[in-house]
N, C-alpha and C positions, 0 to 999 in steps of 0.2 A: 279838405275840399279837393276834388279831382279837377285838374285843368285840362280842357279839351286839347287833343293832339291831332295833327293832320300830317299828311305826307306831301312833301314838295314834289310837284310834277317834273321838276328838273333833275335834281340830284337824288330824288327818291328817299331822302332821309326824313325821318319823323321828327317833328318839332312841335312846341307849344303853338297853339293857334295864334297867340299874340305875336309870335315871331314871323309869321307868314302873312302874305297878302292874298286876298281872295279875288278871283276873277270869274266872270260869267260869260256865257255865249249869247250874243245878241246879233241876229241876222247874219250868222256865220263868222262874226268877228269877236275876238276875245277882248273884253273890256273890263276895266277895274271896277271893283265893288268895295270902295273904301269904307262904307258903313256896314258892310257884311249883311245887307238886308234884301238884296235883290232875290227874286224867286228863281227857282231852278237849281240845277247842279252847279256846284262851284269847283273851281280848280285852285289849288293853293300853291304859292310859289314864294321862295325866299326873295327878299328885295336885293338881289344880287344879279348883275348881268351874266355871270357865269351860269347861274341856274336857268336863266331865260334861254341862253344858248343851248344848254343841255336839253331843255324842254323842246326846243325846235328840232334838234338833231334826232332825238329819241321819240318824237311824236307824243310828248307828254300831254299836251292840251287835247289832241284828238282822242287819246286814250281816256282821259278824264271825262270828256264830254261825249264819248262814244260816237264820234263822227268827225267830219272835217271841221277844223277850227283854224282861223287865220290870226296869229298873234302879232302881225305886222303893225296893227294900230297902236300897240303899246309904245313903240318907239316914238310915234308921232306925239304922244302925250309927255314925252320926256321921262318915261319910266326907266329906272326906279327912282330917279331923283325928283321927278315931277309929282303931281298930286294924285298918284294912283295907289294910295294906301295910307296907312296910319303911321 
């Protein structure tokens, strides 16, 4: 069986989907999609603050969502330690 793989928007390394957390864009803000069921484009990120920082510096979320994206709301949820993923 083939395991789905995705690319982290921070470090740009490919990993199994189960190792990454999915995020979606809602009203210009990046929000967690812990059930991986929200409609629309998703951005995948390792649950690592270093990857979040790289995504911010390199514009990973904006690139993934093909437009402006504000990841600041992630820290308000306590991500990655908080409930923003599996």
